[in-house]
Structure formats: C-alpha cells, structure tokens
C-alpha positions as CSV (number, residue, x, y, z in Angstrom):
1,M,0.0,0.0,0.0
2,K,2.7,2.5,1.0
3,K,4.8,1.6,-2.0
4,S,2.0,2.2,-4.5
5,I,1.1,5.5,-2.8
6,R,4.7,6.6,-3.1
7,I,4.9,5.7,-6.8
8,L,1.7,7.7,-7.5
9,S,3.1,10.6,-5.5
10,L,6.3,10.7,-7.5
11,L,4.5,10.5,-10.8
12,L,2.3,13.4,-9.8
13,A,5.4,15.3,-8.7
14,V,6.9,15.3,-12.2
15,M,3.6,16.4,-13.7
16,F,3.3,19.1,-11.0
17,S,6.7,20.6,-12.0
18,M,5.5,21.0,-15.6
19,S,2.2,22.7,-14.8
20,L,1.2,23.9,-11.3
21,T,-2.2,25.2,-12.1
22,A,-3.5,21.9,-13.6
23,F,-4.1,20.3,-10.2
24,A,-5.8,22.9,-8.0
25,A,-8.5,25.4,-8.4
26,D,-7.4,27.2,-5.2
27,V,-5.1,30.1,-5.6
28,P,-2.3,30.0,-2.9
29,A,-1.1,32.9,-0.9
30,Y,2.1,33.4,-2.9
31,S,2.6,32.6,-6.5
32,V,5.2,30.1,-7.7
33,E,4.0,30.2,-11.3
34,G,6.7,29.3,-13.8
35,F,9.1,28.1,-11.1
36,E,10.0,24.4,-11.7
37,T,12.0,22.2,-9.3
38,V,12.2,18.9,-11.2
39,D,12.2,18.2,-15.0
40,A,10.2,15.6,-17.0
41,D,12.7,12.9,-16.0
42,G,12.5,13.6,-12.3
43,N,15.9,15.4,-12.1
44,R,16.3,18.4,-9.8
45,I,16.5,21.6,-11.8
46,T,19.7,23.5,-10.8
47,T,19.0,26.7,-12.7
48,G,16.7,29.6,-11.9
49,R,17.5,29.4,-8.2
50,D,19.5,32.6,-7.8
51,A,19.0,36.4,-7.8
52,T,21.0,39.6,-7.5
53,S,20.2,42.9,-5.9
54,K,21.9,46.1,-5.0
55,T,19.6,46.5,-2.0
56,A,18.6,43.4,0.0
57,M,18.2,39.6,-0.4
58,A,16.2,36.8,1.1
59,V,16.8,33.1,0.4
60,A,15.0,30.1,1.9
61,S,14.3,26.5,1.0
62,K,10.8,27.5,0.0
63,Y,10.4,30.1,-2.8
64,E,7.3,31.4,-1.0
65,V,9.3,32.1,2.1
66,S,11.9,34.0,0.2
67,Q,9.1,36.2,-1.2
68,V,7.9,36.8,2.4
69,G,11.4,38.0,3.4
70,A,11.5,40.4,0.3
71,E,8.0,41.7,1.1
72,I,9.1,42.7,4.7
73,L,12.3,44.3,3.4
74,K,10.3,46.3,0.8
75,K,8.1,47.6,3.6
76,G,11.1,49.1,5.4
77,G,11.9,46.2,7.7
78,N,15.5,45.3,8.4
79,A,17.1,41.8,8.0
80,V,16.0,40.7,11.4
81,D,12.4,41.7,10.7
82,A,12.5,39.7,7.5
83,A,14.2,36.8,9.3
84,V,11.4,36.6,11.9
85,A,8.7,36.8,9.3
86,M,10.4,34.1,7.3
87,G,10.7,32.0,10.4
88,F,7.0,31.9,11.0
89,A,6.3,31.5,7.3
90,Q,8.7,28.7,7.0
91,A,6.9,26.9,9.8
92,V,3.8,26.9,7.6
93,A,5.4,26.3,4.3
94,E,7.7,23.5,5.5
95,P,5.9,22.1,8.6
96,F,7.6,18.7,8.5
97,T,11.0,20.2,9.3
98,N,10.3,23.2,11.6
99,G,7.7,25.2,13.5
100,P,6.5,26.4,16.9
101,G,6.9,22.9,18.3
102,G,10.7,23.0,17.6
103,G,13.6,25.3,18.1
104,G,16.7,26.7,16.4
105,L,19.7,28.9,16.4
106,A,20.5,32.3,14.8
107,V,23.6,34.3,14.0
108,I,23.1,38.0,13.5
109,H,25.7,40.5,12.2
110,M,24.5,44.0,12.7
111,A,25.6,46.9,10.5
112,D,27.2,48.6,13.6
113,G,29.6,45.6,13.9
114,K,27.7,43.9,16.8
115,N,27.5,40.1,16.5
116,I,24.8,38.1,18.3
117,F,24.0,34.4,18.7
118,V,20.4,33.7,19.7
119,D,19.9,30.2,21.1
120,F,16.3,28.9,21.1
121,R,17.2,25.2,21.2
122,E,14.8,22.9,22.9
123,I,15.3,21.8,26.5
124,A,14.6,18.5,28.3
125,P,11.5,18.8,30.5
126,A,12.0,18.7,34.3
127,A,10.6,15.2,34.5
128,A,12.6,13.8,31.5
129,T,15.0,11.5,33.4
130,L,17.3,9.0,31.7
131,D,15.3,5.9,32.9
132,L,12.3,6.9,30.8
133,Y,14.3,6.2,27.7
134,L,15.9,2.9,28.6
135,D,14.5,-0.7,28.3
136,A,15.2,-3.5,30.7
137,E,18.6,-4.1,29.2
138,G,19.6,-0.5,29.5
139,K,19.2,0.3,25.8
140,N,17.3,3.0,24.1
141,N,13.6,2.0,24.1
142,G,12.5,4.3,21.3
143,N,10.9,7.0,23.5
144,T,13.5,9.5,22.3
145,R,12.2,9.4,18.8
146,L,8.4,8.9,18.8
147,G,5.5,9.9,21.1
148,G,5.1,12.3,23.9
149,L,8.4,11.7,25.7
150,A,10.4,12.5,22.5
151,S,9.7,16.3,22.7
152,G,11.9,18.9,24.4
153,I,10.4,22.2,25.5
154,P,10.1,24.2,22.2
155,G,12.0,27.4,21.8
156,D,11.0,28.5,18.3
157,V,8.4,31.2,19.2
158,A,10.5,32.6,22.1
159,G,13.6,32.9,19.8
160,L,11.9,34.5,16.9
161,L,10.1,37.0,19.1
162,Y,13.2,37.8,21.1
163,M,15.0,38.6,17.8
164,L,12.2,40.9,16.7
165,E,11.9,42.7,20.0
166,N,15.6,43.3,20.5
167,Y,17.1,43.6,17.0
168,G,14.2,44.4,14.7
169,S,13.9,47.8,13.1
170,G,10.9,48.8,15.2
171,K,9.1,50.0,12.0
172,L,6.7,47.0,11.7
173,T,4.4,45.6,14.4
174,R,4.4,42.0,15.4
175,E,1.1,41.6,13.7
176,E,2.6,42.9,10.4
177,I,5.5,40.6,10.7
178,M,3.3,37.6,11.2
179,A,0.7,38.4,8.7
180,P,2.4,36.6,5.7
181,A,2.6,33.3,7.7
182,I,-1.1,33.6,8.7
183,R,-2.0,34.3,5.1
184,I,-0.2,31.2,3.9
185,A,-1.9,29.0,6.6
186,E,-5.3,30.3,5.6
187,E,-4.9,30.6,1.8
188,G,-2.5,27.7,1.4
189,L,0.4,26.9,-0.8
190,Y,1.1,24.2,-3.4
191,I,2.5,20.9,-2.2
192,S,5.8,20.4,-4.0
193,A,7.4,17.2,-5.2
194,Y,9.8,17.3,-2.2
195,A,6.9,18.0,0.3
196,A,4.7,15.3,-1.2
197,S,7.5,12.7,-0.9
198,S,8.0,13.7,2.8
199,I,4.3,13.4,3.5
200,T,4.1,10.0,1.8
201,D,7.1,8.8,3.7
202,A,5.4,9.7,7.0
203,Y,2.4,7.4,6.2
204,E,3.2,5.0,9.0
205,K,3.9,7.8,11.4
206,A,0.5,9.3,10.6
207,T,-1.2,6.0,11.3
208,Q,0.3,5.9,14.8
209,F,-0.6,9.6,15.4
210,P,-3.9,10.2,13.7
211,E,-4.0,13.9,14.5
212,M,-1.6,14.3,11.6
213,Q,-4.1,12.9,9.2
214,K,-6.4,15.9,9.7
215,V,-3.9,18.2,8.0
216,Y,-1.8,15.9,5.7
217,W,-4.3,13.3,4.4
218,D,-7.1,13.9,2.0
219,E,-10.8,13.0,2.3
220,N,-10.0,9.5,0.9
221,G,-7.6,8.8,3.8
222,L,-4.5,9.1,1.6
223,P,-1.5,11.4,1.9
224,L,-1.8,14.7,0.1
225,E,-0.2,14.7,-3.3
226,A,2.0,17.1,-5.2
227,G,0.1,20.0,-6.8
228,V,-2.8,20.3,-4.3
229,V,-3.0,23.4,-2.1
230,L,-2.3,22.7,1.5
231,K,-4.2,24.9,4.0
232,N,-4.0,24.7,7.8
233,P,-6.6,26.8,9.5
234,D,-5.7,25.4,13.0
235,F,-2.2,26.6,12.5
236,A,-3.5,30.0,11.4
237,K,-5.4,30.2,14.7
238,T,-2.2,29.5,16.6
239,L,-0.3,32.2,14.8
240,K,-3.1,34.7,15.4
241,I,-2.9,34.0,19.1
242,I,0.9,34.6,19.1
243,A,0.5,37.8,16.9
244,E,-2.0,39.2,19.4
245,K,-0.5,38.0,22.7
246,G,3.2,37.6,21.9
247,K,5.3,35.0,23.7
248,D,2.7,34.4,26.5
249,G,0.2,33.5,23.8
250,F,2.2,30.4,23.1
251,Y,3.9,29.5,26.4
252,K,0.9,30.2,28.6
253,G,-2.9,29.8,28.2
254,E,-4.8,27.7,25.7
255,V,-1.9,26.8,23.3
256,A,0.4,25.7,26.2
257,Q,-2.4,23.6,27.7
258,A,-3.0,22.0,24.3
259,I,0.7,21.1,24.0
260,V,0.8,19.5,27.4
261,D,-2.5,17.6,26.8
262,S,-1.4,16.4,23.3
263,L,1.9,15.1,24.6
264,A,0.3,13.5,27.7
265,K,-2.0,11.5,25.4
266,Y,1.2,9.8,24.2
267,D,2.9,9.4,27.6
268,G,4.5,12.8,27.7
269,V,5.7,14.5,30.9
270,M,6.0,18.1,29.8
271,T,4.2,20.5,32.1
272,L,2.8,24.0,32.0
273,E,5.6,25.1,34.2
274,D,8.2,23.8,31.7
275,L,6.6,25.9,29.0
276,A,6.1,29.0,31.1
277,G,9.8,29.0,32.1
278,Y,11.3,28.8,28.7
279,E,13.6,31.7,27.7
280,A,15.8,32.2,24.6
281,T,19.4,32.9,25.5
282,V,21.8,35.2,23.9
283,R,25.6,35.3,23.7
284,E,28.4,36.1,21.2
285,P,28.9,33.7,18.3
286,V,32.0,31.5,18.3
287,S,34.6,33.1,16.1
288,G,37.6,32.0,14.1
289,T,39.4,32.8,10.8
290,Y,40.1,31.1,7.6
291,R,42.7,32.5,5.2
292,G,42.0,36.1,6.4
293,Y,38.2,35.8,6.6
294,T,36.4,35.9,9.9
295,L,33.9,33.1,10.7
296,L,30.9,33.7,13.0
297,S,28.9,30.6,13.9
298,S,27.2,28.7,16.7
299,P,28.7,27.9,20.1
300,P,27.1,25.2,22.4
301,P,24.6,23.8,22.6
302,S,25.6,23.4,19.0
303,S,28.8,21.6,18.2
304,G,28.6,23.0,14.7
305,G,30.4,26.4,14.9
306,T,33.3,25.3,17.0
307,I,34.0,22.1,15.0
308,L,33.5,24.0,11.7
309,I,36.3,26.3,12.8
310,E,38.5,23.4,13.8
311,I,38.0,21.8,10.4
312,L,38.9,24.9,8.5
313,N,41.9,25.6,10.9
314,I,43.2,22.1,10.1
315,L,42.7,22.6,6.3
316,E,44.5,26.0,6.5
317,N,47.7,24.0,7.0
318,Y,47.4,22.5,3.5
319,D,47.3,23.9,-0.1
320,V,43.7,22.9,-0.7
321,A,43.4,25.1,-3.8
322,S,46.0,22.8,-5.6
323,L,43.8,19.8,-5.3
324,K,41.0,19.1,-7.8
325,I,37.6,19.0,-6.0
326,N,36.5,15.4,-5.4
327,S,39.7,13.9,-6.7
328,P,41.1,11.0,-4.5
329,E,43.7,13.3,-3.0
330,Y,41.2,16.0,-2.2
331,I,38.7,13.6,-0.7
332,H,41.4,11.9,1.4
333,L,42.6,15.2,3.0
334,I,39.0,16.4,3.6
335,V,37.7,13.2,5.3
336,E,40.9,12.7,7.3
337,T,40.3,16.2,8.6
338,F,36.7,15.4,9.3
339,K,37.7,12.3,11.3
340,L,39.9,14.3,13.6
341,A,37.3,17.0,14.2
342,Y,34.5,14.5,14.8
343,A,36.6,12.7,17.4
344,D,37.0,15.9,19.3
345,R,33.2,16.6,18.9
346,A,32.4,13.2,20.5
347,Q,34.8,13.8,23.4
348,Y,34.0,17.3,24.4
349,M,30.9,18.9,22.9
350,A,27.8,19.3,25.1
351,D,25.5,21.8,26.8
352,E,28.0,24.1,28.7
353,A,25.7,24.3,31.7
354,F,26.4,20.6,32.2
355,A,29.9,20.1,30.9
356,D,33.2,21.9,30.7
357,V,33.7,22.5,27.0
358,P,37.2,23.7,25.9
359,L,36.0,26.0,23.2
360,E,39.1,28.2,23.0
361,G,41.3,25.1,22.6
362,L,39.2,23.5,20.0
363,A,39.2,26.7,17.9
364,N,42.9,27.4,18.5
365,K,45.2,27.5,15.4
366,E,48.2,25.8,17.2
367,Y,45.9,23.0,18.3
368,A,44.7,22.6,14.7
369,K,48.3,22.5,13.5
370,E,49.0,19.6,16.0
371,R,45.9,17.8,14.7
372,A,46.9,18.4,11.0
373,A,50.3,16.8,11.7
374,L,48.5,13.6,12.4
375,I,47.2,13.3,8.9
376,D,49.0,10.8,6.6
377,L,48.4,11.9,3.1
378,S,48.9,8.4,1.8
379,K,46.6,6.3,4.0
380,A,43.5,6.5,6.1
381,Q,43.7,6.5,9.9
382,Q,41.4,6.3,12.8
383,P,41.9,9.0,15.5
384,T,42.1,8.0,19.2
385,F,38.7,8.9,20.6
386,G,35.8,6.4,20.3
387,D,32.9,6.7,17.8
388,P,30.5,9.4,18.8
389,T,26.9,8.5,19.6
390,L,25.2,10.6,16.8
391,H,21.4,10.7,17.1
392,E,20.7,13.8,15.1
393,G,17.9,14.0,12.6
394,S,18.8,15.5,9.2
395,N,15.5,17.1,8.5
396,T,16.1,20.7,9.5
397,T,15.7,24.0,7.5
398,H,17.8,27.1,7.0
399,Y,17.4,30.6,5.5
400,S,19.6,33.7,5.1
401,V,18.8,37.4,4.8
402,A,20.7,40.6,4.1
403,D,19.5,44.2,4.0
404,A,20.7,47.5,2.6
405,E,22.1,48.7,5.9
406,G,24.6,45.8,6.1
407,N,22.7,43.7,8.6
408,A,22.9,39.9,8.0
409,V,21.0,37.1,9.6
410,A,21.5,33.3,9.3
411,V,18.8,31.1,10.9
412,T,18.6,27.3,11.2
413,K,15.4,25.8,12.6
414,T,14.2,22.2,13.3
415,I,11.8,19.8,14.8
416,N,14.5,17.1,14.2
417,Y,13.2,14.2,12.1
418,Y,10.5,14.7,9.5
419,F,7.3,15.5,11.4
420,G,9.2,15.3,14.6
421,S,7.8,13.1,17.3
422,G,4.6,12.4,15.3
423,V,2.6,14.3,17.9
424,M,0.5,17.1,16.4
425,V,-0.9,19.6,18.9
426,D,-4.6,18.8,18.5
427,G,-6.7,21.7,17.2
428,Y,-3.6,24.0,16.8
429,G,-2.1,22.5,13.6
430,F,1.7,22.2,14.4
431,M,4.0,19.2,15.1
432,M,6.1,18.7,18.2
433,N,9.8,18.0,18.0
434,N,11.6,14.8,18.8
435,E,14.8,16.5,20.0
436,M,15.2,14.1,22.9
437,D,16.7,11.9,20.2
438,D,19.7,14.3,20.0
439,F,20.7,13.2,23.5
440,S,22.7,10.0,24.1
441,T,21.1,7.3,26.3
442,S,24.5,6.2,27.5
443,A,25.0,7.1,31.2
444,D,28.7,7.8,30.4
445,S,28.1,10.3,27.7
446,V,28.7,14.0,28.1
447,N,25.5,14.4,26.1
448,K,23.3,12.1,28.1
449,V,19.7,12.8,28.9
450,E,19.3,15.1,32.0
451,P,16.4,17.3,33.1
452,G,16.7,21.0,32.0
453,K,19.5,20.2,29.6
454,K,19.8,21.1,25.9
455,P,20.7,18.3,23.5
456,L,23.8,18.6,21.4
457,S,23.2,20.0,17.9
458,S,25.1,20.5,14.7
459,M,23.1,23.5,13.5
460,S,25.6,26.0,12.2
461,P,24.1,29.2,10.9
462,T,27.2,31.1,9.8
463,V,28.2,34.6,8.7
464,V,31.6,35.1,7.1
465,L,33.2,38.5,7.2
466,K,35.8,40.2,5.0
467,E,39.0,41.5,6.4
468,D,37.4,45.0,6.8
469,G,34.6,43.5,9.0
470,T,31.9,43.7,6.4
471,P,29.8,40.6,5.4
472,Y,31.0,38.3,2.7
473,L,28.9,35.1,3.1
474,V,25.7,34.3,4.9
475,L,24.9,30.6,4.9
476,G,23.7,27.5,6.6
477,T,22.0,24.1,5.8
478,P,20.0,21.3,7.3
479,G,21.7,17.9,7.5
480,G,22.1,16.8,11.2
481,A,25.6,15.7,12.0
482,R,26.7,16.5,8.4
483,I,25.8,20.2,8.7
484,F,29.2,21.8,9.7
485,A,31.1,19.4,7.4
486,S,28.9,20.6,4.5
487,I,29.4,24.3,5.3
488,A,33.1,23.8,5.6
489,Q,33.2,22.4,2.1
490,I,31.2,25.4,0.7
491,I,33.4,27.9,2.4
492,S,36.6,26.2,1.2
493,R,35.3,25.9,-2.4
494,V,34.5,29.6,-2.6
495,I,37.7,30.8,-0.8
496,D,40.2,28.2,-1.9
497,H,39.0,27.4,-5.4
498,K,37.2,30.7,-6.2
499,M,34.2,28.6,-7.3
500,P,30.9,30.5,-7.9
501,L,28.7,30.2,-4.9
502,H,25.9,28.3,-6.7
503,D,28.3,25.8,-8.1
504,A,30.0,25.4,-4.7
505,I,26.6,24.5,-3.3
506,S,25.6,22.2,-6.2
507,V,28.8,20.1,-6.5
508,P,28.5,16.8,-4.7
509,K,29.6,16.9,-1.1
510,I,31.5,14.3,0.9
511,W,31.4,13.3,4.6
512,N,33.0,11.1,7.2
513,N,30.9,11.6,10.4
514,G,33.2,10.1,13.0
515,P,36.7,9.0,13.7
516,A,36.2,5.6,12.1
517,N,36.3,5.0,8.3
518,N,32.8,5.7,7.0
519,F,33.2,7.7,3.8
520,Q,29.9,8.9,2.2
521,Y,29.3,10.9,-0.9
522,E,26.5,12.5,-2.9
523,T,25.6,11.4,-6.4
524,P,25.8,14.4,-8.7
525,L,23.0,16.7,-9.7
526,K,22.3,16.9,-13.5
527,G,25.0,19.3,-14.9
528,Y,27.6,18.5,-12.3
529,E,28.6,15.0,-13.4
530,E,32.3,16.1,-13.8
531,Y,32.5,16.2,-10.0
532,A,31.1,12.7,-9.5
533,I,32.9,10.3,-7.3
534,T,33.7,7.6,-9.9
535,E,34.5,3.9,-9.5
536,E,38.1,4.7,-10.1
537,T,38.1,7.3,-7.2
538,V,36.4,4.7,-4.9
539,A,39.0,2.1,-5.9
540,K,41.9,4.6,-5.1
541,L,40.3,5.5,-1.7
542,T,39.9,1.8,-0.9
543,E,43.5,1.3,-1.7
544,M,44.4,4.1,0.7
545,G,42.4,2.3,3.5
546,H,39.0,3.9,3.4
547,D,36.1,1.6,3.8
548,K,32.4,1.5,4.5
549,I,32.1,3.6,1.4
550,G,28.6,4.5,0.3
551,T,26.3,7.3,-1.0
552,A,24.3,9.7,1.2
553,A,22.1,12.7,0.6
554,S,21.9,15.6,3.0
555,G,21.4,19.3,3.2
556,A,20.0,22.3,1.3
557,V,22.3,25.3,1.6
558,Q,20.7,28.7,1.4
559,A,23.3,31.4,1.0
560,I,24.1,35.0,0.2
561,E,27.4,36.4,-1.2
562,Y,28.4,40.1,-1.1
563,L,30.1,40.7,-4.4
564,E,33.0,43.2,-4.8
565,D,30.9,45.7,-6.6
566,G,28.3,45.8,-3.8
567,T,25.8,43.5,-5.4
568,L,24.1,40.9,-3.2
569,Y,24.0,37.5,-4.8
570,G,21.6,35.0,-3.3
571,T,21.1,31.4,-4.3
572,A,19.1,28.4,-3.1
573,D,20.1,24.8,-3.1
574,P,18.5,22.9,-6.0
575,R,18.1,19.8,-3.8
576,Q,14.9,21.4,-2.3
577,D,12.3,24.0,-3.3
578,G,14.1,27.3,-2.7
579,K,14.7,30.3,-4.9
580,A,16.4,33.6,-3.9
581,V,14.4,36.8,-4.1
582,G,16.2,40.2,-4.3
583,V,14.7,43.6,-3.4
584,E,15.1,46.6,-5.8
C-alpha cells in the first residue's frame, strides 16, 4: 500500500513541476507560477535558483518564504524583521522540518559591527530523566524518537520574538511581521514534489498519530499529493494568538495547555511550568578565521560552529586550492580532517551548563596544527577517541537574509526528524519535535539525557566577514551531523577554489561523520557530473584504507554572497524547493 502511494506521488510530482495550475482550483497565498523544481525525467533543476540585488536579499528552501522576506524588506523592515517573518512563514510552508513545536539557532551580524548568537534550542523537561528512555537491558527504548516523551520544551516562538523585539527595526508591528505566515496558513500553498515525498514517507507515522491525518491526508484517507493546495486553519489560529499576545500566547494559556495535553496523550511528561519557564538565551557567536576571513557561527549547545572552525583551521595547513575537488587526494585530505574533528566533537561537545567544553582550545590555530600533523596523506587512519553517539535527525531547515544597511542574519530551525515526534498539537495545527533523540542514552556520555539540559546540535548558521569586517557570506544548511562538514566544504570551495557560490553548493559533497572510516558521498545533480565520485576514485580511496564507502544525501544550503561591486547574490540549493528573491 505504502509503495503504491509513493509511486503515485512521484508520478504526480513530475507532472506538477510542468504545470502547477493543472491540479488545483485554489489560488495559494504566494505565486510560484513558472518556477519548476524537477524536470520531466525527475531530475532536480539546478538553474533559476539565484537572484541579484543592490539592496537586499532573502533566500530560503521554499520560494514562497523568500518572497515573504523580500516583502518585509520592501516595507522598510531590516534583515531581522525579515528573518522573523520568514521563520513563521517557513513553519507553515515546510511544517515537516520546523515550526513552533521545535527550536533553532541564529547568528546576527548588525551593521554597527555587533555580532549576536540567539539560542532557542529545545530543553529537556524537568521530569525527563534517563530511565524513561531505557529498556530493561539499558538500551534506548524508542521513546526519544516517537511519542510524547520525545519532545523537548520548544524554543521557536521565544527565539523569533526575542529577535524581533531586540534587534528588529521597530518600524513594523508583530502583527505585520506575522501576517504573511497567517496568510499562507489560511490561503494555502502548493505541495511540491519534495513535500509530497516527505508526507508520503510519513504514512506509517500518521497511522500511529492520527491527529496528523487531519492536515496531511485527503478526504479519501491518503497522503496529500503534489500539486494540491495545503491549508492549515488550525495553525492560522495558533499564529493569530501569538500575533495578538506575543510569547505568552504560546507558552501560557490555551496553546500551552493543548501542547501539554497532546503530549500527555502519548505518555509525555512536559508541564505548563516547563513551557512558562522557557527563555531564549543570547551570547556572542563562536569566532575564528580562515585565510583572512572571519567566521561567526554557533557555540554550544551546537557543536557546529566550533567544529566548523576546527575543520577549517586544520585545512589551513594545506594547499587545498591545488587539489581538484572530489579527486582522491582532495577527498582523502578532507575526510581525514573530518575524522579528527568529529573525534573531538564526541569527546568534548555538550551543553555548557552541564559540561566543561574547551571552546578556545578546539578553535585554536596551534591545536589545529597539531591535529593536522596527524594526517597521513597516503593512507586512512582512525583517531584516538571512540565513535560518537550521533542521534541527530537531518530534517532541518535554513534561511539567510541581508539588508541594505549591512545587517545579515542566518537562521537554522528544526523539529529534528521529518514530522518530529509524530505528535501534532490537536486543534492547533503544528508538530512537536523529537529533539530528545539528539541526546545520548548512555549514562557515560557527556551528552546524556538530563532534566533541564539542551541536547547537542550540529546546526551552524554562519556569517563570514571580510578583512574589513563587512559581510562576505551568509549561509547554513540542514543535515544533522553532516551540517558543519557541509558548510566547511562550501566555504573552502568559494575561498580556496574561487568557485561561484551556486556551483559550490551544487557540486556533490562528501562526509565522514566520525573518527572511524565511513566515507559517504553524494551522487551528482544533473549538470555536475564532472565532479562525480567515480568507480576509479572509490578504488583509489579503498587502496588508501578507506572503507564502509557509500552514498548519502543531505542538506540544502541557502546562501548570500556580497560581491565586490556591492551587489548581493543569493542562491538556493536545487536539492529542495528554494529560490532567492532580491529587493530593488
């Protein structure tokens, strides 16, 4: 049954990319007419994803959300205003990856030179003790991934509103900022090929948690297909409450009660006190340099920014530009670097409120030089620390914004796996996260489950500055534990190989997500076959000692580049549904 549904969905997805209007009489809130994401053969279309502007730029993994950002910028909002509007809109447009039931991280570079990191990561409820997640043999019992116990206290709403209240322009009201998201929830948007596939893949989850079916199944009891218009009036109701009442409209009152009740139905332990006590936290981003450029990214509870900097610090000891991208020599150097960095990640990274994390040491150039000296350019090795316990879901979302004043914002948001815990807040239209699965259930792990603790993340919203302190790149991606490794590759390709940003994003990426040999690579998008990892390359890597070699798919980089003539260049990853929108 599920297989036949998926085949039908994929067939409709191809037809949908050729003619949007053929499937639905409804007119969605934002037009995507003429924008195609897959061709007649089902290949992702890599062109038509970028835009330029002398003024401002918004880019997200949903074209409609980029339009929302541009709309706010045109009304006089700054990049933070646009980022908040996009955050709420993205929750509606891509509800299977993010939303009020989840959390995220943001890096903000203000035109006056101030750099801010906003942490709105989820937190383990006060009653979420390790024993709830272990079976009789002391192994993970599945409660971290599905059901009411899988959800951490959501931070999404608190984080977005904190950004708006503290760094927004002040020219637009909360109601004006949230109006586009409400409009999308009420008037709908087309279900894309990517979204239809995600909904179909969640068929079994929806059978376990029937509240999902109200939104994502049709009147015949089947998953919604590509081309139909998805509306979510329950979600619109939630957004209107937040627009009217602010943070308290979500963390107290009827919405909070509905969250607690919906989770309790599936054995959850989150309380009204847990929700009422949630606060976004603010600090400076972690900072490093790469070949003269300054990197601003995410400190703990994310491992991403610190380990991203460590990776680039190690690579700085090598002439990366002399190596052909995705040649055996290039791959070997990159993955050996990854293995060193992931070993450190496993050993040290956790919520700083619960662990002593040596951030300065991990980001230190001399330490990186010591680590680089361990690389043997002729054969694969396995660094000293044991394999990390990586539980992170890869189904996150990212968007980037830049305005005319020089403000830049990078935001990564998530509910962890597609459709999170499976628990939809009944009558309010949004999914709850399963971020408890980002903890380890090993009692010896620095990232073990503990009440009030934030799980380790890899989310790495990043801003790269030029030597004069002005922005150069704004970028980020979903991808779970592959996030910071992916971003490192994009930055290196642009800086070391002078590769155009869109090509740097589209070329197949490579990973090795731990100290052990486990090389993974993407198959090429159409038009990028010259960068494919060939059989000859795999044979050479095998000869060098790499094994467990296989393909993987991960990420959708949304990025902005500040060109030398002052033009903003934005581009969306063709692996999903994004398109950059500039403001003139």
